C-alpha positions as CSV (number, residue, x, y, z in Angstrom):
1,M,154.2,123.7,60.1
2,K,155.3,121.9,63.2
3,T,153.2,118.8,62.5
4,V,155.1,116.0,60.8
5,I,152.5,114.3,58.6
6,E,152.9,110.6,57.8
7,P,153.0,110.2,54.0
8,F,150.7,107.2,54.1
9,R,147.2,106.2,55.2
10,I,146.5,103.4,57.7
11,R,144.2,100.6,56.4
12,M,144.8,98.0,59.1
13,V,145.4,98.4,62.8
14,E,147.1,96.2,65.4
15,P,145.9,96.7,69.0
16,I,148.5,97.7,71.7
17,R,148.1,96.0,75.0
18,V,148.4,98.6,77.7
19,T,150.3,97.4,80.8
20,T,150.8,98.8,84.3
21,R,154.1,99.8,85.9
22,K,153.5,97.1,88.6
23,A,153.1,94.4,85.9
24,R,156.2,95.6,84.0
25,E,158.3,95.4,87.1
26,V,157.5,91.7,87.3
27,L,157.8,91.1,83.5
28,I,161.3,92.7,83.2
29,R,162.5,90.8,86.3
30,E,161.3,87.5,84.8
31,A,163.2,88.4,81.6
32,G,166.5,88.7,83.5
33,Y,166.4,92.5,83.1
34,N,167.0,92.0,79.4
35,P,164.4,93.9,77.3
36,F,165.3,91.7,74.3
37,L,163.9,88.7,76.2
38,L,160.5,90.3,76.9
39,K,157.4,88.9,75.0
40,A,156.4,91.4,72.3
41,E,152.9,91.4,73.6
42,D,154.1,92.9,76.8
43,V,155.6,95.9,75.0
44,M,153.5,99.0,74.3
45,I,155.9,100.9,71.9
46,D,158.7,98.7,70.5
47,L,161.8,100.7,69.6
48,V,164.2,97.8,70.2
49,T,165.1,97.7,66.5
50,D,164.2,99.0,63.1
51,S,165.2,95.6,61.6
52,G,162.4,93.5,60.1
53,T,159.8,95.6,61.7
54,S,158.6,97.7,58.7
55,A,154.9,97.9,57.7
56,L,154.6,96.6,54.1
57,S,153.0,98.8,51.4
58,T,150.0,97.9,49.2
59,R,152.5,97.5,46.4
60,Q,154.5,95.0,48.3
61,W,151.4,93.0,49.3
62,S,150.2,93.0,45.8
63,G,153.5,91.7,44.5
64,M,153.5,89.0,47.2
65,L,150.0,87.7,46.1
66,G,151.3,87.2,42.6
67,A,154.6,85.6,43.6
68,D,156.1,82.6,41.9
69,E,157.0,79.9,44.5
70,S,158.8,77.6,42.1
71,F,161.7,75.9,43.9
72,T,164.3,77.3,41.5
73,G,164.5,79.9,38.8
74,S,161.2,81.6,39.8
75,R,160.2,84.8,38.0
76,S,160.1,86.4,41.5
77,F,163.9,85.9,41.8
78,Y,164.5,87.4,38.4
79,R,162.4,90.4,39.2
80,F,164.4,90.9,42.4
81,Q,167.7,90.4,40.5
82,E,166.7,93.1,38.0
83,A,165.8,95.6,40.7
84,A,169.0,94.9,42.6
85,R,171.3,95.1,39.6
86,S,169.6,98.4,38.5
87,L,170.4,99.9,42.0
88,F,173.7,98.4,43.0
89,G,175.2,98.1,39.6
90,H,177.1,94.9,40.1
91,R,176.9,91.7,38.0
92,H,176.2,89.1,40.7
93,V,173.2,89.3,42.9
94,I,173.1,86.7,45.7
95,P,170.0,86.7,48.0
96,C,170.1,85.3,51.5
97,H,167.7,85.3,54.5
98,Q,169.1,88.3,56.4
99,G,172.2,90.5,56.9
100,R,173.8,88.2,59.4
101,A,173.6,85.4,56.8
102,A,175.4,87.7,54.3
103,E,178.1,88.3,56.9
104,H,178.4,84.6,57.5
105,L,178.7,83.8,53.8
106,I,181.4,86.4,53.3
107,G,183.2,85.4,56.4
108,H,183.4,81.7,55.5
109,A,183.9,82.2,51.7
110,L,186.4,85.1,51.5
111,L,188.3,85.2,54.8
112,T,191.3,83.3,56.0
113,P,192.8,83.2,59.5
114,G,195.4,85.8,60.2
115,S,193.8,88.5,58.0
116,V,192.8,92.0,59.1
117,V,189.6,93.9,58.2
118,F,189.3,97.6,58.7
119,A,186.0,99.5,59.0
120,N,184.6,102.8,60.2
121,T,182.8,100.7,62.8
122,H,181.9,97.0,62.5
123,F,178.4,96.2,63.7
124,S,178.3,93.6,66.4
125,T,177.2,90.7,64.2
126,T,179.7,91.7,61.5
127,R,182.5,91.7,64.0
128,A,181.3,88.3,65.4
129,N,181.4,86.7,61.9
130,I,184.8,88.1,61.1
131,E,186.4,87.1,64.4
132,E,184.8,83.6,64.2
133,A,186.9,83.2,61.0
134,G,190.1,84.0,62.9
135,V,190.4,87.5,61.5
136,E,191.1,90.7,63.3
137,A,188.4,93.4,63.1
138,H,189.6,97.0,63.6
139,D,187.4,100.1,63.9
140,L,188.8,103.4,62.5
141,P,186.2,106.1,63.3
142,I,187.1,109.8,62.9
143,P,187.8,111.5,66.3
144,E,184.6,113.5,66.1
145,A,182.6,110.3,66.2
146,L,183.7,109.7,69.8
147,D,182.2,113.0,71.0
148,A,178.4,112.7,71.5
149,A,177.9,116.5,71.3
150,N,180.2,117.2,68.3
151,P,178.0,118.6,65.5
152,H,180.1,117.1,62.6
153,P,177.6,116.2,59.9
154,F,179.3,112.9,58.9
155,K,180.4,111.3,62.1
156,G,180.2,107.9,60.3
157,N,183.3,108.7,58.3
158,I,186.3,106.4,58.4
159,D,189.6,108.0,59.4
160,L,191.4,108.0,56.0
161,E,194.9,108.6,57.4
162,A,194.4,105.7,59.9
163,L,193.1,103.5,57.1
164,N,196.1,104.1,54.9
165,A,198.5,103.6,57.8
166,G,196.6,100.4,58.9
167,I,196.8,98.8,55.5
168,R,200.5,99.7,55.2
169,K,201.3,98.2,58.6
170,A,199.3,95.0,58.1
171,G,200.4,94.6,54.5
172,P,197.8,94.7,51.7
173,A,198.0,90.9,51.2
174,R,196.6,90.5,54.8
175,V,193.6,92.8,54.1
176,P,190.9,90.9,52.1
177,F,188.7,94.0,52.0
178,V,187.7,97.2,53.9
179,I,184.1,97.8,55.1
180,L,182.2,101.1,55.4
181,T,179.0,100.7,57.4
182,V,176.4,103.2,56.0
183,T,174.9,104.6,58.2
184,D,177.2,103.8,61.1
185,N,174.7,102.1,63.4
186,S,177.0,101.4,66.4
187,R,178.0,105.0,66.7
188,G,174.7,106.7,66.5
189,G,173.4,106.0,63.0
190,Q,175.7,108.6,61.7
191,P,176.1,109.0,57.9
192,V,179.2,108.6,55.7
193,S,179.9,111.4,53.2
194,M,180.4,110.8,49.5
195,A,183.8,112.4,49.8
196,N,184.8,109.9,52.5
197,I,183.6,106.9,50.5
198,A,185.6,108.2,47.5
199,G,188.6,108.7,49.7
200,A,188.5,105.3,51.1
201,G,188.0,103.8,47.6
202,E,191.1,105.6,46.4
203,I,193.2,104.3,49.2
204,C,191.9,100.8,48.7
205,R,192.6,100.9,45.0
206,R,196.1,102.2,45.6
207,H,196.8,99.2,47.8
208,G,194.9,96.7,45.7
209,V,192.3,96.1,48.4
210,P,188.5,95.8,47.7
211,L,186.1,98.2,49.3
212,L,182.7,96.9,50.5
213,L,179.7,98.7,51.9
214,D,177.6,97.3,54.7
215,A,174.7,99.1,53.3
216,A,171.7,98.2,55.5
217,R,170.7,101.9,55.7
218,F,171.9,103.1,52.3
219,A,168.8,105.1,51.5
220,E,168.9,107.1,54.7
221,N,172.7,107.7,54.1
222,A,171.9,108.9,50.6
223,Y,169.3,111.3,51.8
224,L,171.5,112.7,54.5
225,I,174.2,113.3,51.9
226,K,171.6,115.2,49.9
227,L,170.8,117.4,52.9
228,R,174.3,117.9,54.3
229,E,177.0,117.5,51.6
230,A,177.8,120.3,49.1
231,G,177.0,119.5,45.5
232,F,174.2,116.9,46.1
233,S,171.1,119.0,47.0
234,E,169.7,118.8,43.4
235,M,170.3,115.0,43.0
236,S,167.7,112.4,43.8
237,P,168.3,109.9,46.5
238,R,168.5,107.1,43.9
239,E,171.2,109.0,41.9
240,I,173.2,109.5,45.1
241,A,172.8,105.9,46.1
242,R,174.0,104.8,42.6
243,R,177.0,107.0,42.9
244,M,177.8,105.5,46.4
245,F,177.7,102.0,45.0
246,A,179.8,102.9,41.9
247,L,182.7,103.7,44.2
248,T,182.8,100.2,45.7
249,D,183.7,96.6,44.7
250,G,180.5,95.2,46.3
251,V,177.9,95.6,48.9
252,F,176.3,93.3,51.5
253,L,173.3,94.2,53.5
254,S,170.3,93.3,55.5
255,L,167.1,94.1,53.6
256,K,165.2,94.3,56.9
257,K,166.1,97.9,57.3
258,D,166.0,100.3,54.3
259,G,165.0,97.2,52.3
260,L,161.6,97.5,54.0
261,G,161.4,93.8,54.4
262,N,160.4,91.6,57.3
263,T,163.2,89.2,56.2
264,G,166.0,89.1,53.6
265,G,169.5,90.1,52.8
266,V,171.7,90.3,49.7
267,I,175.3,90.3,48.5
268,S,176.1,92.2,45.3
269,V,179.6,91.9,43.8
270,N,181.4,92.2,40.5
271,S,184.1,89.5,41.1
272,D,183.3,86.2,39.4
273,E,185.7,84.5,41.8
274,W,184.0,85.9,44.9
275,A,180.6,85.1,43.6
276,E,181.5,81.5,42.9
277,K,182.9,81.0,46.4
278,I,179.9,82.7,48.1
279,R,177.4,80.6,46.1
280,V,179.2,77.4,47.0
281,R,178.9,78.3,50.7
282,L,175.3,79.4,50.2
283,L,174.4,76.0,48.9
284,V,175.5,74.5,52.2
285,S,174.0,76.9,54.6
286,E,171.2,79.0,52.9
287,G,169.6,77.3,50.0
288,I,169.8,77.6,46.2
289,P,171.3,80.7,44.4
290,T,167.9,81.8,43.0
291,A,166.3,82.0,46.4
292,G,168.9,82.2,49.2
293,G,166.5,80.8,51.8
294,L,163.7,83.3,50.8
295,A,160.2,82.5,49.5
296,G,159.1,84.0,46.2
297,R,156.8,86.3,48.1
298,D,159.7,87.7,50.1
299,L,161.6,88.4,46.9
300,E,158.6,90.2,45.4
301,A,158.3,92.4,48.5
302,L,162.0,93.2,48.4
303,A,162.0,94.0,44.7
304,A,159.2,96.6,45.2
305,A,161.0,98.0,48.3
306,L,164.3,98.7,46.5
307,D,162.3,101.4,44.6
308,E,160.0,102.6,47.4
309,T,162.8,103.1,50.0
310,L,164.4,105.8,47.8
311,D,161.1,107.8,47.4
312,E,162.0,111.4,48.5
313,G,158.7,112.0,50.3
314,Y,159.1,108.9,52.4
315,L,162.7,109.7,53.3
316,A,162.0,113.4,54.1
317,H,159.3,112.2,56.5
318,R,161.5,109.6,58.1
319,I,164.4,112.1,58.7
320,A,162.0,114.8,59.9
321,S,160.2,112.5,62.4
322,T,163.4,111.2,63.9
323,S,164.8,114.7,64.1
324,R,161.6,115.9,65.8
325,L,161.9,113.2,68.5
326,G,165.6,114.0,69.1
327,T,164.9,117.7,69.3
328,Q,162.1,117.1,71.9
329,L,164.5,115.1,74.0
330,A,167.3,117.7,73.8
331,E,165.0,120.5,74.7
332,S,163.9,118.6,77.8
333,G,167.5,118.2,78.9
334,V,168.0,114.6,77.9
335,P,171.6,114.1,76.7
336,V,171.4,112.9,73.1
337,L,174.0,112.2,70.4
338,Q,173.9,114.9,67.8
339,P,173.4,115.6,64.9
340,F,170.5,113.2,64.6
341,G,170.7,110.4,62.1
342,A,167.7,108.8,60.5
343,H,166.8,105.4,61.9
344,A,167.2,106.1,65.6
345,V,167.8,108.7,68.3
346,Y,170.7,107.8,70.7
347,V,170.7,108.8,74.3
348,D,174.1,109.1,76.1
349,G,173.7,106.6,78.9
350,R,176.7,107.7,80.9
351,A,175.6,111.3,80.9
352,F,172.0,110.4,81.7
353,C,173.0,108.0,84.6
354,D,176.1,109.9,85.8
355,H,175.6,108.3,89.2
356,L,176.4,104.8,87.8
357,P,179.9,103.5,87.1
358,D,180.6,101.6,83.8
359,E,180.6,98.3,85.7
360,Q,176.9,99.0,86.5
361,L,176.1,99.3,82.8
362,P,174.5,102.8,82.6
363,A,172.8,102.7,79.2
364,W,171.5,99.1,79.7
365,S,170.2,100.1,83.1
366,L,168.4,103.0,81.4
367,T,166.7,100.7,78.9
368,V,165.3,98.7,81.9
369,A,164.1,101.9,83.7
370,L,162.4,103.2,80.5
371,Y,160.5,100.0,80.0
372,V,159.3,99.9,83.6
373,S,158.3,103.5,83.7
374,S,156.5,103.7,80.2
375,G,156.3,100.3,78.5
376,V,158.7,101.5,75.8
377,R,161.3,98.9,74.8
378,S,164.6,100.2,73.6
379,W,168.1,98.8,73.3
380,E,171.7,99.5,74.1
381,T,174.8,99.9,71.9
382,G,177.5,100.3,74.5
383,N,178.9,98.6,77.5
384,V,177.0,95.3,77.2
385,M,177.2,95.1,73.4
386,Q,180.8,96.2,73.0
387,G,182.5,95.8,76.4
388,R,185.3,93.3,76.6
389,Q,187.0,91.6,79.4
390,D,190.8,91.1,79.2
391,P,191.3,87.3,79.7
392,A,194.7,87.8,81.3
393,T,193.8,90.6,83.8
394,G,190.0,90.3,84.1
395,R,189.8,94.1,83.5
396,W,186.9,95.4,81.5
397,Q,187.5,97.6,78.5
398,W,184.5,99.9,77.8
399,P,183.6,101.5,74.5
400,A,184.0,105.3,74.0
401,L,180.2,105.7,73.9
402,D,177.6,103.9,76.0
403,L,174.3,104.6,74.2
404,L,170.6,103.8,74.5
405,R,169.1,103.5,71.1
406,L,165.5,104.4,70.2
407,A,165.2,102.7,66.9
408,I,162.1,103.7,64.9
409,P,160.4,101.0,62.7
410,R,159.5,102.3,59.3
411,R,155.9,103.3,58.6
412,V,154.7,101.8,61.9
413,Y,154.3,104.5,64.6
414,T,152.6,107.9,64.3
415,Q,153.7,111.2,65.6
416,S,151.6,110.7,68.8
417,H,153.4,107.5,69.5
418,L,156.8,109.2,69.3
419,D,155.5,112.2,71.4
420,Y,154.7,109.6,74.1
421,V,158.2,108.3,73.9
422,A,159.6,111.9,74.3
423,E,157.4,112.6,77.3
424,A,158.4,109.3,78.9
425,M,162.1,109.9,78.5
426,A,161.8,113.5,79.7
427,E,159.9,112.4,82.8
428,L,162.4,109.7,83.5
429,H,165.2,112.2,83.2
430,G,163.7,114.2,86.0
431,H,164.1,111.1,88.3
432,R,167.4,109.9,86.6
433,H,169.3,109.3,89.9
434,E,166.7,106.7,90.9
435,V,167.8,104.5,88.0
436,R,169.3,101.4,89.6
437,G,172.5,99.8,88.1
438,L,172.8,96.2,86.9
439,R,175.4,93.5,86.8
440,F,175.8,90.4,84.7
441,V,174.3,87.1,85.9
442,Y,174.9,85.3,82.7
443,R,177.1,86.6,79.8
444,P,177.8,84.5,76.7
445,P,181.2,84.9,75.0
446,V,179.6,86.2,71.8
447,L,176.8,88.7,71.2
448,P,175.7,89.0,74.8
449,Q,173.0,91.6,74.2
450,F,170.7,88.9,72.8
451,V,170.6,86.4,75.7
452,A,172.5,87.9,78.7
453,T,170.7,88.1,82.0
454,F,171.3,90.6,84.8
455,E,170.4,91.5,88.4
456,Q,170.0,94.8,90.1
457,V,172.8,96.1,92.2
């Protein structure tokens, strides 16, 4: 059957305020042509992120109603700790309020200036926290990841030869750890294969360097391994996830993605020394070790989610619905990154807006045009997020890919909502040369995508 049926029933609804094109033209101008700065009530379908936007299940709500809100040592924490240990397999479980907090804790507790951290691709906030600590952050994607049309099934893989050479050149003593981001959000939500995780782990062990997973989308990565990598088709997503984690020295992640939470993050490690340093820092910036800035009800919702997120029926629907949207776009001529991942479909901004030079920010300009034409909010992972200006020459260095991201919240939108998105993008593609370019009015030195403002060229 062609219909992708949602594996859940809807028992509560939230009305969508329908706006007009004329109104949206005013709203986006008042927001400085930055969709992130729009009021949520002015957005009809919100695909700006899949982070913290999940609909909670009856099981999660039930757990929240029975939460223990004791200041320290609550039973809700111990329930969360048990669920996390069972999945991740590490001794120390350290909750925090979101993924960025986990990155901040690791950056301040474990990094020293002059060090080097290698990754398949650092997410923007990960890079910001690493560089704030005076550490170099280097991306080592495989060559296939830089080609939007390349059908390689695991474009999130790290270049193993480059990793080995990079550690040798830097010197293992200068490399506190290596990061694999699963899935690789900044390069199209592409998965990392089990073979690549194992290969990176072997290189790291040979040099005495720990391997960490930035595992915000671990369940989706596990299911894509099941679908695409030989030898895993008969394994459950949970078994695959456990094998992924067993190859590492620790994980850190936002629990607002595959963790199905509206808030939350966690660090899971085996090292007693690391755990002590992180907890000391946590006491200063996050809260107590048995809460990490979270309420008992948050911990209950996350404990339930660590089981729900690996349900095969749920994951099959998520991957199928994302693929359906991507296929609809491709069939209408929209240039999309392939193969499709799980949490989002990525549109090639440069190919879509081939009349705009990089200086006019093609993918970001496309996000603005999509909102004005349809009320759909999306986001960019490209020239605005990753572009850098050489302080000496003033020249801009642009990333290999300039992408518009249609990130799909979990258990929120139905097939008809996504059909509307596909139709809107296809219609816009027919008028693509009418998309106007943008230039910066205000650009902060760090994480510009959140607060930068623009004007039309």
